[in-house]
C-alpha positions in Angstrom: -0.4 1.2 -20.4 -4.0 -0.6 -22.5 -6.4 -1.6 -20.0 -4.8 -5.5 -20.8 -1.4 -4.5 -19.1 -2.9 -2.6 -16.3 -5.0 -6.4 -15.5 -1.9 -8.4 -15.9 -0.3 -6.2 -13.6 0.6 -7.9 -10.0 -0.3 -5.7 -7.2 2.5 -6.5 -5.2 3.3 -4.2 -2.3 6.4 -3.1 -4.6 3.7 -2.0 -7.3 0.6 -0.6 -5.2 0.5 3.2 -5.5 -1.8 5.4 -3.5 -3.9 5.2 -5.8 -5.3 1.4 -4.3 -6.4 2.8 -0.7 -9.0 -0.2 -0.3 -5.7 -2.2 -1.2 -3.3 0.1 1.3 -5.9 -0.6 4.2 -5.0 -4.0 5.1 -1.0 -2.7 6.5 -3.6 -0.1 8.5 -5.3 -0.8 12.0 -8.6 0.0 12.7 -7.1 3.4 14.5 -4.6 4.6 11.9 -1.5 3.1 12.4 0.6 1.1 10.0 1.3 -2.3 10.8 4.8 -3.9 11.6 6.5 -6.1 9.4 6.1 -8.9 12.3 2.4 -8.7 11.1 2.6 -8.1 7.5 5.7 -10.5 7.1 6.7 -8.5 4.5 10.7 -7.3 3.7 12.6 -4.7 4.8 12.5 -3.3 1.3 8.5 -4.0 0.9 7.9 -2.3 4.3 9.6 1.0 3.3 7.7 1.1 0.1 4.0 0.6 1.6 5.2 3.2 5.1 5.6 5.9 2.1 2.8 4.8 -0.3 0.3 5.1 2.6 2.0 8.7 3.9 1.1 10.3 0.8 -2.2 8.4 0.5 -2.7 10.1 4.1 -1.7 13.4 2.5 -4.1 13.2 -0.4 -6.6 12.8 2.0 -7.3 9.1 0.3 -7.1 7.6 3.4 -7.4 8.5 7.2 
């Protein structure tokens, strides 16, 4: 991918990866708990993707 393609890529929950820790922090409380779907208003599929991505970032010590 070129830099122009990366800029145009949207950062929806489906498009996020573990390197976007600053964006993933929106879906985590101050104590580190993943927010429920009621608060994030994500679909079940998006919530599962966010959950996996947050856990992957935690394992690589990119997030606490």
